[in-house]
N, CA, C and O atoms as a GROMACS GRO file, in nm:
protein
  540
    1MET      N    1  -1.189   0.561  -0.666
    1MET     CA    2  -1.066   0.521  -0.733
    1MET      C    3  -1.000   0.402  -0.664
    1MET      O    4  -0.935   0.321  -0.730
    2ASP      N    5  -1.016   0.391  -0.532
    2ASP     CA    6  -0.953   0.283  -0.458
    2ASP      C    7  -1.000   0.145  -0.507
    2ASP      O    8  -0.924   0.048  -0.500
    3LYS      N    9  -1.123   0.137  -0.558
    3LYS     CA   10  -1.176   0.010  -0.608
    3LYS      C   11  -1.107  -0.034  -0.737
    3LYS      O   12  -1.115  -0.150  -0.776
    4LEU      N   13  -1.038   0.060  -0.802
    4LEU     CA   14  -0.962   0.024  -0.922
    4LEU      C   15  -0.850  -0.076  -0.889
    4LEU      O   16  -0.799  -0.143  -0.979
    5LEU      N   17  -0.813  -0.085  -0.763
    5LEU     CA   18  -0.713  -0.184  -0.722
    5LEU      C   19  -0.764  -0.327  -0.739
    5LEU      O   20  -0.686  -0.422  -0.742
    6LEU      N   21  -0.895  -0.341  -0.752
    6LEU     CA   22  -0.951  -0.475  -0.775
    6LEU      C   23  -0.915  -0.528  -0.914
    6LEU      O   24  -0.902  -0.648  -0.933
    7LEU      N   25  -0.898  -0.438  -1.011
    7LEU     CA   26  -0.866  -0.482  -1.148
    7LEU      C   27  -0.732  -0.555  -1.157
    7LEU      O   28  -0.728  -0.664  -1.215
    8PRO      N   29  -0.622  -0.500  -1.103
    8PRO     CA   30  -0.499  -0.578  -1.109
    8PRO      C   31  -0.509  -0.710  -1.034
    8PRO      O   32  -0.449  -0.810  -1.074
    9MET      N   33  -0.586  -0.711  -0.925
    9MET     CA   34  -0.605  -0.836  -0.851
    9MET      C   35  -0.677  -0.939  -0.938
    9MET      O   36  -0.640  -1.057  -0.939
   10LEU      N   37  -0.778  -0.895  -1.011
   10LEU     CA   38  -0.851  -0.986  -1.100
   10LEU      C   39  -0.763  -1.038  -1.214
   10LEU      O   40  -0.773  -1.154  -1.252
   11VAL      N   41  -0.678  -0.952  -1.266
   11VAL     CA   42  -0.586  -0.995  -1.372
   11VAL      C   43  -0.491  -1.102  -1.318
   11VAL      O   44  -0.459  -1.198  -1.388
   12HIS      N   45  -0.445  -1.084  -1.196
   12HIS     CA   46  -0.357  -1.186  -1.137
   12HIS      C   47  -0.432  -1.318  -1.118
   12HIS      O   48  -0.376  -1.426  -1.142
   13ILE      N   49  -0.557  -1.311  -1.077
   13ILE     CA   50  -0.638  -1.433  -1.063
   13ILE      C   51  -0.652  -1.503  -1.198
   13ILE      O   52  -0.645  -1.625  -1.205
   14LEU      N   53  -0.671  -1.425  -1.305
   14LEU     CA   54  -0.678  -1.484  -1.439
   14LEU      C   55  -0.545  -1.549  -1.478
   14LEU      O   56  -0.544  -1.656  -1.540
   15LEU      N   57  -0.434  -1.486  -1.443
   15LEU     CA   58  -0.302  -1.545  -1.469
   15LEU      C   59  -0.289  -1.679  -1.397
   15LEU      O   60  -0.243  -1.777  -1.456
   16VAL      N   61  -0.328  -1.684  -1.271
   16VAL     CA   62  -0.319  -1.808  -1.194
   16VAL      C   63  -0.409  -1.915  -1.256
   16VAL      O   64  -0.368  -2.031  -1.267
   17ALA      N   65  -0.530  -1.879  -1.296
   17ALA     CA   66  -0.619  -1.976  -1.361
   17ALA      C   67  -0.558  -2.028  -1.490
   17ALA      O   68  -0.565  -2.148  -1.518
   18LEU      N   69  -0.499  -1.939  -1.569
   18LEU     CA   70  -0.433  -1.980  -1.693
   18LEU      C   71  -0.318  -2.077  -1.665
   18LEU      O   72  -0.300  -2.175  -1.737
   19LEU      N   73  -0.242  -2.049  -1.561
   19LEU     CA   74  -0.132  -2.138  -1.524
   19LEU      C   75  -0.183  -2.276  -1.483
   19LEU      O   76  -0.121  -2.378  -1.514
   20TYR      N   77  -0.296  -2.281  -1.412
   20TYR     CA   78  -0.355  -2.411  -1.376
   20TYR      C   79  -0.397  -2.489  -1.501
   20TYR      O   80  -0.376  -2.610  -1.509
   21VAL      N   81  -0.457  -2.420  -1.596
   21VAL     CA   82  -0.497  -2.485  -1.721
   21VAL      C   83  -0.374  -2.536  -1.795
   21VAL      O   84  -0.372  -2.649  -1.842
   22LEU      N   85  -0.272  -2.452  -1.805
   22LEU     CA   86  -0.148  -2.491  -1.873
   22LEU      C   87  -0.083  -2.612  -1.805
   22LEU      O   88  -0.037  -2.704  -1.873
   23LEU      N   89  -0.081  -2.612  -1.674
   23LEU     CA   90  -0.023  -2.725  -1.601
   23LEU      C   91  -0.104  -2.852  -1.624
   23LEU      O   92  -0.046  -2.960  -1.637
   24THR      N   93  -0.234  -2.840  -1.628
   24THR     CA   94  -0.320  -2.956  -1.655
   24THR      C   95  -0.291  -3.014  -1.793
   24THR      O   96  -0.279  -3.136  -1.809
   25VAL      N   97  -0.279  -2.927  -1.892
   25VAL     CA   98  -0.248  -2.971  -2.029
   25VAL      C   99  -0.111  -3.039  -2.032
   25VAL      O  100  -0.094  -3.142  -2.099
   26MET      N  101  -0.016  -2.983  -1.962
   26MET     CA  102   0.120  -3.040  -1.964
   26MET      C  103   0.129  -3.171  -1.886
   26MET      O  104   0.220  -3.251  -1.910
   27ARG      N  105   0.038  -3.193  -1.795
   27ARG     CA  106   0.037  -3.319  -1.720
   27ARG      C  107  -0.049  -3.426  -1.788
   27ARG      O  108  -0.046  -3.542  -1.749
   28ALA      N  109  -0.125  -3.387  -1.888
   28ALA     CA  110  -0.214  -3.481  -1.956
   28ALA      C  111  -0.144  -3.606  -2.009
   28ALA      O  112  -0.197  -3.716  -1.994
   29PRO      N  113  -0.026  -3.593  -2.071
   29PRO     CA  114   0.040  -3.714  -2.120
   29PRO      C  115   0.074  -3.812  -2.007
   29PRO      O  116   0.061  -3.933  -2.023
   30LYS      N  117   0.116  -3.760  -1.894
   30LYS     CA  118   0.154  -3.846  -1.781
   30LYS      C  119   0.030  -3.903  -1.711
   30LYS      O  120   0.028  -4.020  -1.674
   31VAL      N  121  -0.071  -3.821  -1.695
   31VAL     CA  122  -0.189  -3.862  -1.618
   31VAL      C  123  -0.286  -3.945  -1.702
   31VAL      O  124  -0.333  -4.050  -1.657
   32TRP      N  125  -0.315  -3.898  -1.824
   32TRP     CA  126  -0.416  -3.965  -1.906
   32TRP      C  127  -0.360  -4.030  -2.032
   32TRP      O  128  -0.433  -4.098  -2.104
   33GLY      N  129  -0.233  -4.010  -2.059
   33GLY     CA  130  -0.174  -4.067  -2.179
   33GLY      C  131  -0.205  -3.988  -2.305
   33GLY      O  132  -0.170  -4.030  -2.415
   34ILE      N  133  -0.272  -3.876  -2.290
   34ILE     CA  134  -0.307  -3.790  -2.404
   34ILE      C  135  -0.182  -3.716  -2.450
   34ILE      O  136  -0.114  -3.653  -2.369
   35ALA      N  137  -0.151  -3.723  -2.580
   35ALA     CA  138  -0.038  -3.654  -2.642
   35ALA      C  139   0.097  -3.703  -2.591
   35ALA      O  140   0.197  -3.632  -2.600
   36ALA      N  141   0.102  -3.825  -2.537
   36ALA     CA  142   0.229  -3.881  -2.490
   36ALA      C  143   0.315  -3.918  -2.610
   36ALA      O  144   0.264  -3.944  -2.719
   37ASN      N  145   0.445  -3.921  -2.589
   37ASN     CA  146   0.537  -3.969  -2.692
   37ASN      C  147   0.511  -4.118  -2.717
   37ASN      O  148   0.446  -4.184  -2.635
   38THR      N  149   0.560  -4.169  -2.827
   38THR     CA  150   0.536  -4.311  -2.860
   38THR      C  151   0.591  -4.405  -2.754
   38THR      O  152   0.541  -4.516  -2.738
   39ASP      N  153   0.694  -4.362  -2.680
   39ASP     CA  154   0.749  -4.445  -2.573
   39ASP      C  155   0.674  -4.424  -2.441
   39ASP      O  156   0.712  -4.480  -2.338
   40GLY      N  157   0.568  -4.343  -2.444
   40GLY     CA  158   0.486  -4.319  -2.325
   40GLY      C  159   0.535  -4.202  -2.240
   40GLY      O  160   0.470  -4.167  -2.141
   41SER      N  161   0.646  -4.143  -2.277
   41SER     CA  162   0.699  -4.032  -2.197
   41SER      C  163   0.621  -3.903  -2.225
   41SER      O  164   0.550  -3.891  -2.324
   42ASN      N  165   0.638  -3.810  -2.135
   42ASN     CA  166   0.569  -3.681  -2.145
   42ASN      C  167   0.656  -3.583  -2.225
   42ASN      O  168   0.767  -3.552  -2.184
   43PRO      N  169   0.607  -3.535  -2.339
   43PRO     CA  170   0.685  -3.440  -2.418
   43PRO      C  171   0.702  -3.304  -2.351
   43PRO      O  172   0.784  -3.223  -2.392
   44PHE      N  173   0.623  -3.279  -2.248
   44PHE     CA  174   0.627  -3.150  -2.179
   44PHE      C  175   0.697  -3.159  -2.044
   44PHE      O  176   0.687  -3.066  -1.963
   45ALA      N  177   0.768  -3.268  -2.018
   45ALA     CA  178   0.823  -3.293  -1.884
   45ALA      C  179   0.907  -3.177  -1.831
   45ALA      O  180   0.886  -3.135  -1.717
   46SER      N  181   0.999  -3.125  -1.908
   46SER     CA  182   1.085  -3.017  -1.857
   46SER      C  183   1.006  -2.888  -1.837
   46SER      O  184   1.028  -2.816  -1.740
   47MET      N  185   0.915  -2.861  -1.927
   47MET     CA  186   0.835  -2.740  -1.915
   47MET      C  187   0.733  -2.751  -1.801
   47MET      O  188   0.701  -2.652  -1.736
   48GLU      N  189   0.684  -2.871  -1.777
   48GLU     CA  190   0.587  -2.893  -1.669
   48GLU      C  191   0.646  -2.850  -1.535
   48GLU      O  192   0.577  -2.789  -1.453
   49LEU      N  193   0.772  -2.881  -1.512
   49LEU     CA  194   0.837  -2.843  -1.386
   49LEU      C  195   0.845  -2.691  -1.372
   49LEU      O  196   0.827  -2.638  -1.262
   50ARG      N  197   0.871  -2.621  -1.481
   50ARG     CA  198   0.879  -2.475  -1.476
   50ARG      C  199   0.742  -2.412  -1.452
   50ARG      O  200   0.730  -2.314  -1.379
   51VAL      N  201   0.638  -2.469  -1.514
   51VAL     CA  202   0.502  -2.418  -1.493
   51VAL      C  203   0.461  -2.440  -1.348
   51VAL      O  204   0.404  -2.352  -1.283
   52SER      N  205   0.490  -2.559  -1.297
   52SER     CA  206   0.456  -2.592  -1.158
   52SER      C  207   0.528  -2.498  -1.061
   52SER      O  208   0.467  -2.448  -0.966
   53ALA      N  209   0.656  -2.473  -1.085
   53ALA     CA  210   0.732  -2.382  -0.999
   53ALA      C  211   0.675  -2.241  -1.007
   53ALA      O  212   0.664  -2.172  -0.906
   54ASN      N  213   0.639  -2.198  -1.128
   54ASN     CA  214   0.583  -2.064  -1.144
   54ASN      C  215   0.449  -2.052  -1.073
   54ASN      O  216   0.420  -1.949  -1.012
   55LEU      N  217   0.369  -2.155  -1.082
   55LEU     CA  218   0.240  -2.153  -1.012
   55LEU      C  219   0.261  -2.140  -0.862
   55LEU      O  220   0.188  -2.066  -0.796
   56SER      N  221   0.358  -2.211  -0.808
   56SER     CA  222   0.389  -2.198  -0.665
   56SER      C  223   0.430  -2.056  -0.632
   56SER      O  224   0.394  -2.003  -0.527
   57ASN      N  225   0.507  -1.992  -0.722
   57ASN     CA  226   0.551  -1.854  -0.700
   57ASN      C  227   0.432  -1.758  -0.688
   57ASN      O  228   0.444  -1.654  -0.623
   58GLN      N  229   0.320  -1.792  -0.750
   58GLN     CA  230   0.204  -1.703  -0.748
   58GLN      C  231   0.137  -1.697  -0.611
   58GLN      O  232   0.046  -1.616  -0.589
   59PHE      N  233   0.181  -1.782  -0.519
   59PHE     CA  234   0.122  -1.783  -0.384
   59PHE      C  235   0.225  -1.745  -0.278
   59PHE      O  236   0.206  -1.774  -0.159
   60GLU      N  237   0.333  -1.681  -0.321
   60GLU     CA  238   0.436  -1.638  -0.227
   60GLU      C  239   0.430  -1.487  -0.212
   60GLU      O  240   0.352  -1.436  -0.132
   61TRP      N  241   0.511  -1.414  -0.286
   61TRP     CA  242   0.515  -1.268  -0.276
   61TRP      C  243   0.380  -1.201  -0.306
   61TRP      O  244   0.348  -1.100  -0.243
   62PRO      N  245   0.300  -1.252  -0.400
   62PRO     CA  246   0.170  -1.188  -0.427
   62PRO      C  247   0.077  -1.180  -0.306
   62PRO      O  248  -0.016  -1.098  -0.306
   63VAL      N  249   0.098  -1.261  -0.204
   63VAL     CA  250   0.014  -1.254  -0.084
   63VAL      C  251   0.024  -1.114  -0.023
   63VAL      O  252  -0.076  -1.059   0.023
   64LEU      N  253   0.144  -1.056  -0.022
   64LEU     CA  254   0.160  -0.922   0.033
   64LEU      C  255   0.098  -0.816  -0.057
   64LEU      O  256   0.052  -0.712  -0.009
   65PHE      N  257   0.097  -0.841  -0.187
   65PHE     CA  258   0.029  -0.754  -0.282
   65PHE      C  259  -0.121  -0.752  -0.252
   65PHE      O  260  -0.182  -0.645  -0.243
   66TYR      N  261  -0.180  -0.871  -0.237
   66TYR     CA  262  -0.323  -0.880  -0.208
   66TYR      C  263  -0.357  -0.813  -0.075
   66TYR      O  264  -0.458  -0.742  -0.065
   67ALA      N  265  -0.275  -0.834   0.025
   67ALA     CA  266  -0.302  -0.775   0.156
   67ALA      C  267  -0.307  -0.622   0.146
   67ALA      O  268  -0.397  -0.558   0.200
   68ALA      N  269  -0.209  -0.564   0.078
   68ALA     CA  270  -0.206  -0.418   0.064
   68ALA      C  271  -0.329  -0.368  -0.012
   68ALA      O  272  -0.392  -0.270   0.028
   69CYS      N  273  -0.364  -0.437  -0.121
   69CYS     CA  274  -0.480  -0.396  -0.200
   69CYS      C  275  -0.609  -0.404  -0.119
   69CYS      O  276  -0.692  -0.313  -0.124
   70ILE      N  277  -0.626  -0.512  -0.046
   70ILE     CA  278  -0.749  -0.531   0.032
   70ILE      C  279  -0.762  -0.425   0.141
   70ILE      O  280  -0.871  -0.373   0.165
   71ILE      N  281  -0.652  -0.394   0.207
   71ILE     CA  282  -0.656  -0.289   0.310
   71ILE      C  283  -0.700  -0.157   0.249
   71ILE      O  284  -0.784  -0.087   0.306
   72VAL      N  285  -0.644  -0.122   0.134
   72VAL     CA  286  -0.678   0.006   0.071
   72VAL      C  287  -0.822   0.007   0.022
   72VAL      O  288  -0.891   0.109   0.034
   73VAL      N  289  -0.869  -0.104  -0.034
   73VAL     CA  290  -1.009  -0.109  -0.080
   73VAL      C  291  -1.104  -0.096   0.040
   73VAL      O  292  -1.209  -0.031   0.029
   74CYS      N  293  -1.068  -0.156   0.152
   74CYS     CA  294  -1.154  -0.148   0.272
   74CYS      C  295  -1.141  -0.014   0.344
   74CYS      O  296  -1.232   0.028   0.416
   75ARG      N  297  -1.030   0.053   0.324
   75ARG     CA  298  -1.007   0.184   0.387
   75ARG      C  299  -0.973   0.286   0.279
   75ARG      O  300  -0.857   0.324   0.264
   76PRO      N  301  -1.072   0.331   0.202
   76PRO     CA  302  -1.049   0.419   0.086
   76PRO      C  303  -0.972   0.547   0.118
   76PRO      O  304  -0.908   0.604   0.030
   77GLU      N  305  -0.978   0.593   0.241
   77GLU     CA  306  -0.906   0.715   0.276
   77GLU      C  307  -0.754   0.695   0.270
   77GLU      O  308  -0.678   0.793   0.273
   78LEU      N  309  -0.709   0.570   0.262
   78LEU     CA  310  -0.565   0.540   0.254
   78LEU      C  311  -0.515   0.532   0.110
   78LEU      O  312  -0.396   0.512   0.086
   79TYR      N  313  -0.606   0.547   0.015
   79TYR     CA  314  -0.570   0.531  -0.127
   79TYR      C  315  -0.484   0.646  -0.177
   79TYR      O  316  -0.509   0.763  -0.148
   80GLN      N  317  -0.382   0.610  -0.254
   80GLN     CA  318  -0.299   0.705  -0.329
   80GLN      C  319  -0.287   0.650  -0.471
   80GLN      O  320  -0.278   0.529  -0.489
   81SER      N  321  -0.288   0.737  -0.570
   81SER     CA  322  -0.280   0.690  -0.709
   81SER      C  323  -0.152   0.611  -0.735
   81SER      O  324  -0.150   0.524  -0.822
   82SER      N  325  -0.046   0.640  -0.661
   82SER     CA  326   0.080   0.566  -0.679
   82SER      C  327   0.061   0.417  -0.648
   82SER      O  328   0.131   0.333  -0.705
   83GLN      N  329  -0.032   0.385  -0.560
   83GLN     CA  330  -0.058   0.244  -0.527
   83GLN      C  331  -0.114   0.170  -0.649
   83GLN      O  332  -0.081   0.055  -0.673
   84LEU      N  333  -0.199   0.238  -0.724
   84LEU     CA  334  -0.255   0.177  -0.844
   84LEU      C  335  -0.146   0.155  -0.949
   84LEU      O  336  -0.142   0.051  -1.014
   85TYR      N  337  -0.059   0.254  -0.965
   85TYR     CA  338   0.052   0.239  -1.061
   85TYR      C  339   0.143   0.123  -1.019
   85TYR      O  340   0.184   0.043  -1.103
   86CYS      N  341   0.173   0.115  -0.892
   86CYS     CA  342   0.257   0.006  -0.842
   86CYS      C  343   0.187  -0.129  -0.859
   86CYS      O  344   0.252  -0.229  -0.890
   87ALA      N  345   0.056  -0.132  -0.839
   87ALA     CA  346  -0.019  -0.257  -0.856
   87ALA      C  347  -0.011  -0.306  -0.999
   87ALA      O  348   0.012  -0.425  -1.023
   88TRP      N  349  -0.029  -0.216  -1.094
   88TRP     CA  350  -0.020  -0.256  -1.236
   88TRP      C  351   0.123  -0.294  -1.274
   88TRP      O  352   0.144  -0.388  -1.350
   89LEU      N  353   0.220  -0.222  -1.220
   89LEU     CA  354   0.360  -0.260  -1.245
   89LEU      C  355   0.385  -0.401  -1.193
   89LEU      O  356   0.450  -0.481  -1.259
   90PHE      N  357   0.334  -0.430  -1.075
   90PHE     CA  358   0.349  -0.564  -1.017
   90PHE      C  359   0.285  -0.669  -1.107
   90PHE      O  360   0.345  -0.773  -1.133
   91ILE      N  361   0.163  -0.644  -1.155
   91ILE     CA  362   0.092  -0.742  -1.238
   91ILE      C  363   0.163  -0.764  -1.370
   91ILE      O  364   0.182  -0.878  -1.412
   92PHE      N  365   0.204  -0.657  -1.437
   92PHE     CA  366   0.278  -0.674  -1.562
   92PHE      C  367   0.409  -0.748  -1.537
   92PHE      O  368   0.454  -0.828  -1.618
   93GLY      N  369   0.470  -0.719  -1.422
   93GLY     CA  370   0.590  -0.791  -1.384
   93GLY      C  371   0.565  -0.938  -1.359
   93GLY      O  372   0.647  -1.022  -1.396
   94ARG      N  373   0.452  -0.971  -1.296
   94ARG     CA  374   0.418  -1.112  -1.271
   94ARG      C  375   0.398  -1.186  -1.403
   94ARG      O  376   0.441  -1.300  -1.419
   95ILE      N  377   0.332  -1.119  -1.497
   95ILE     CA  378   0.310  -1.182  -1.628
   95ILE      C  379   0.444  -1.204  -1.697
   95ILE      O  380   0.470  -1.313  -1.750
   96ALA      N  381   0.529  -1.102  -1.696
   96ALA     CA  382   0.662  -1.116  -1.757
   96ALA      C  383   0.742  -1.225  -1.686
   96ALA      O  384   0.809  -1.305  -1.752
   97HIS      N  385   0.737  -1.228  -1.555
   97HIS     CA  386   0.809  -1.329  -1.477
   97HIS      C  387   0.762  -1.469  -1.516
   97HIS      O  388   0.844  -1.559  -1.530
   98SER      N  389   0.632  -1.486  -1.533
   98SER     CA  390   0.578  -1.617  -1.572
   98SER      C  391   0.629  -1.658  -1.710
   98SER      O  392   0.672  -1.771  -1.730
   99ILE      N  393   0.622  -1.567  -1.803
   99ILE     CA  394   0.668  -1.597  -1.940
   99ILE      C  395   0.816  -1.634  -1.940
   99ILE      O  396   0.857  -1.732  -2.002
  100ILE      N  397   0.895  -1.555  -1.868
  100ILE     CA  398   1.039  -1.581  -1.863
  100ILE      C  399   1.069  -1.714  -1.794
  100ILE      O  400   1.150  -1.792  -1.843
  101GLN      N  401   1.003  -1.741  -1.683
  101GLN     CA  402   1.030  -1.865  -1.609
  101GLN      C  403   0.987  -1.989  -1.687
  101GLN      O  404   1.054  -2.091  -1.683
  102ILE      N  405   0.875  -1.979  -1.756
  102ILE     CA  406   0.821  -2.096  -1.826
  102ILE      C  407   0.893  -2.122  -1.958
  102ILE      O  408   0.923  -2.237  -1.991
  103PHE      N  409   0.920  -2.017  -2.034
  103PHE     CA  410   0.970  -2.036  -2.169
  103PHE      C  411   1.121  -2.015  -2.187
  103PHE      O  412   1.174  -2.039  -2.295
  104THR      N  413   1.191  -1.972  -2.082
  104THR     CA  414   1.335  -1.955  -2.092
  104THR      C  415   1.403  -2.012  -1.967
  104THR      O  416   1.337  -2.055  -1.873
  105THR      N  417   1.533  -2.010  -1.970
  105THR     CA  418   1.610  -2.046  -1.851
  105THR      C  419   1.697  -1.928  -1.808
  105THR      O  420   1.800  -1.946  -1.742
  106ASN      N  421   1.655  -1.808  -1.845
  106ASN     CA  422   1.732  -1.686  -1.817
  106ASN      C  423   1.705  -1.641  -1.673
  106ASN      O  424   1.614  -1.562  -1.647
  107ILE      N  425   1.785  -1.691  -1.581
  107ILE     CA  426   1.765  -1.661  -1.439
  107ILE      C  427   1.796  -1.515  -1.408
  107ILE      O  428   1.731  -1.456  -1.322
  108ARG      N  429   1.893  -1.459  -1.475
  108ARG     CA  430   1.929  -1.318  -1.450
  108ARG      C  431   1.812  -1.225  -1.485
  108ARG      O  432   1.778  -1.136  -1.408
  109LEU      N  433   1.750  -1.247  -1.601
  109LEU     CA  434   1.635  -1.164  -1.640
  109LEU      C  435   1.518  -1.188  -1.546
  109LEU      O  436   1.449  -1.094  -1.506
  110ARG      N  437   1.496  -1.312  -1.510
  110ARG     CA  438   1.388  -1.345  -1.416
  110ARG      C  439   1.411  -1.276  -1.282
  110ARG      O  440   1.316  -1.226  -1.221
  111GLY      N  441   1.535  -1.272  -1.236
  111GLY     CA  442   1.568  -1.205  -1.111
  111GLY      C  443   1.545  -1.055  -1.119
  111GLY      O  444   1.500  -0.994  -1.023
  112THR      N  445   1.576  -0.997  -1.233
  112THR     CA  446   1.554  -0.854  -1.253
  112THR      C  447   1.405  -0.822  -1.246
  112THR      O  448   1.364  -0.727  -1.179
  113ILE      N  449   1.325  -0.902  -1.314
  113ILE     CA  450   1.179  -0.880  -1.313
  113ILE      C  451   1.125  -0.901  -1.172
  113ILE      O  452   1.039  -0.825  -1.126
  114PHE      N  453   1.175  -1.003  -1.102
  114PHE     CA  454   1.130  -1.024  -0.964
  114PHE      C  455   1.163  -0.902  -0.879
  114PHE      O  456   1.082  -0.861  -0.796
  115SER      N  457   1.280  -0.845  -0.898
  115SER     CA  458   1.319  -0.728  -0.820
  115SER      C  459   1.223  -0.611  -0.843
  115SER      O  460   1.188  -0.539  -0.749
  116ILE      N  461   1.181  -0.594  -0.967
  116ILE     CA  462   1.083  -0.489  -0.998
  116ILE      C  463   0.952  -0.518  -0.926
  116ILE      O  464   0.891  -0.427  -0.868
  117ASN      N  465   0.907  -0.645  -0.929
  117ASN     CA  466   0.785  -0.684  -0.858
  117ASN      C  467   0.798  -0.657  -0.709
  117ASN      O  468   0.706  -0.603  -0.646
  118PHE      N  469   0.911  -0.694  -0.655
  118PHE     CA  470   0.939  -0.677  -0.512
  118PHE      C  471   0.930  -0.529  -0.474
  118PHE      O  472   0.863  -0.494  -0.376
  119ILE      N  473   0.997  -0.445  -0.551
  119ILE     CA  474   0.998  -0.302  -0.522
  119ILE      C  475   0.858  -0.241  -0.534
  119ILE      O  476   0.821  -0.155  -0.455
  120ALA      N  477   0.781  -0.286  -0.634
  120ALA     CA  478   0.645  -0.233  -0.651
  120ALA      C  479   0.560  -0.260  -0.526
  120ALA      O  480   0.488  -0.171  -0.480
  121VAL      N  481   0.568  -0.380  -0.473
  121VAL     CA  482   0.488  -0.413  -0.354
  121VAL      C  483   0.542  -0.340  -0.231
  121VAL      O  484   0.465  -0.291  -0.149
  122ILE      N  485   0.673  -0.331  -0.219
  122ILE     CA  486   0.731  -0.256  -0.106
  122ILE      C  487   0.685  -0.111  -0.110
  122ILE      O  488   0.650  -0.054  -0.007
  123LEU      N  489   0.684  -0.051  -0.229
  123LEU     CA  490   0.636   0.088  -0.242
  123LEU      C  491   0.489   0.100  -0.204
  123LEU      O  492   0.448   0.199  -0.144
  124MET      N  493   0.409   0.000  -0.240
  124MET     CA  494   0.268   0.002  -0.200
  124MET      C  495   0.257   0.003  -0.047
  124MET      O  496   0.177   0.078   0.009
  125TRP      N  497   0.338  -0.080   0.019
  125TRP     CA  498   0.333  -0.088   0.165
  125TRP      C  499   0.390   0.038   0.231
  125TRP      O  500   0.339   0.081   0.334
  126ILE      N  501   0.493   0.096   0.173
  126ILE     CA  502   0.548   0.221   0.228
  126ILE      C  503   0.443   0.330   0.221
  126ILE      O  504   0.423   0.404   0.317
  127THR      N  505   0.377   0.341   0.106
  127THR     CA  506   0.271   0.441   0.090
  127THR      C  507   0.157   0.415   0.188
  127THR      O  508   0.106   0.507   0.251
  128LEU      N  509   0.119   0.290   0.199
  128LEU     CA  510   0.011   0.253   0.292
  128LEU      C  511   0.049   0.287   0.435
  128LEU      O  512  -0.030   0.347   0.508
  129GLY      N  513   0.170   0.250   0.474
  129GLY     CA  514   0.215   0.279   0.610
  129GLY      C  515   0.222   0.428   0.637
  129GLY      O  516   0.182   0.475   0.744
  130ALA      N  517   0.273   0.502   0.541
  130ALA     CA  518   0.282   0.648   0.557
  130ALA      C  519   0.143   0.708   0.573
  130ALA      O  520   0.123   0.799   0.654
  131ASN      N  521   0.048   0.658   0.496
  131ASN     CA  522  -0.089   0.710   0.505
  131ASN      C  523  -0.154   0.675   0.639
  131ASN      O  524  -0.225   0.757   0.698
  132ILE      N  525  -0.129   0.555   0.688
  132ILE     CA  526  -0.187   0.512   0.816
  132ILE      C  527  -0.132   0.597   0.930
  132ILE      O  528  -0.207   0.645   1.015
  133PHE      N  529   0.000   0.614   0.931
  133PHE     CA  530   0.062   0.683   1.044
  133PHE      C  531   0.055   0.835   1.036
  133PHE      O  532   0.088   0.903   1.132
  134SER      N  533   0.013   0.888   0.920
  134SER     CA  534  -0.001   1.034   0.909
  134SER      C  535  -0.142   1.080   0.948
  134SER      O  536  -0.169   1.200   0.955
  135GLN      N  537  -0.229   0.986   0.974
  135GLN     CA  538  -0.368   1.024   1.008
  135GLN      C  539  -0.386   1.042   1.156
  135GLN      O  540  -0.496   1.074   1.201
   0.00000   0.00000   0.00000
């Protein structure tokens, strides 16, 4: 069951790949002139900044998510089903956070979703720590 933690990790990798593709498409008018406005400006300029910021976010807090997952996969005796639930909660939260950050300017909602992501990873680490120190 501990290997099931690889699935949420793979979904996050797919999200990051999708964000790279989206950022490339949004930079195409500026870089290659493809789909540029008649004045040469980028029609995606404001959205490009949000995609870029979101992509950067994917390499901040998720690092601790990956670390917890990798430790549990390498040490199956530390696995608890709650870690898998928290991992999926984190991934669905990351997807929601990306959608909100890219397509809206609702900082309050984005902060709420981030808090859920934060708590999910903290719970994974609390469970992991409890399992390590109880052995």
